[in-house]
C-alpha positions in Angstrom: 11.7 13.4 10.4 8.7 14.1 9.2 6.0 11.9 9.8 5.8 10.4 7.3 9.0 9.5 7.9 8.2 8.4 10.8 5.9 6.1 10.0 8.1 4.5 6.9 10.7 3.6 9.6 7.8 2.2 11.7 7.0 0.0 8.6 10.2 -1.0 7.3 10.9 -2.6 11.4 8.0 -5.0 11.1 7.9 -8.4 10.0 7.1 -10.2 6.5 4.3 -12.5 8.3 2.8 -9.0 10.0 2.0 -6.8 6.9 -0.7 -8.1 6.6 -2.6 -7.1 9.5 -0.4 -3.6 9.6 -2.2 -2.9 6.0 -6.0 -4.3 6.4 -5.9 -1.7 9.7 -4.3 1.4 7.6 -7.0 0.6 4.7 -9.9 -0.1 7.1 -9.6 4.0 8.1 -12.4 6.3 7.1 -13.2 9.4 5.6 -13.0 10.3 1.4 -9.1 12.1 1.8 -7.6 8.6 3.4 -10.0 6.5 1.2 -8.9 8.5 -2.3 -5.2 8.3 -1.1 -6.0 4.6 -0.3 -7.1 4.0 -4.2 -4.4 5.4 -5.4 -1.4 3.7 -3.0 -4.0 0.0 -4.0 -3.7 1.0 -7.4 0.0 1.5 -8.2 1.0 -1.9 -5.9 -1.5 -3.7 -7.9 -0.3 -1.6 -11.2 3.8 -2.9 -10.1 3.3 -6.5 -8.9 1.4 -7.1 -11.8 3.0 -5.3 -14.1 4.1 -7.9 -16.1 0.5 -10.4 -16.4 -0.4 -7.1 -17.8 1.6 -6.6 -20.6 1.2 -10.3 -21.0 -2.7 -10.3 -21.9 -2.4 -7.0 -23.5 -0.3 -8.5 -26.2 
């Protein structure tokens, strides 16, 4: 099992009410490489979450 798969399995078992805290902590980690990856992840998440709203606004 790769480190990435291991972390994903841990995230999968975190109760929904604690996900916000975990995400906040992960987003607080710094470093240019991490900042670029975090930006990509956050932008993809926002796009997926609000895709329908962006479509409506685009009309």
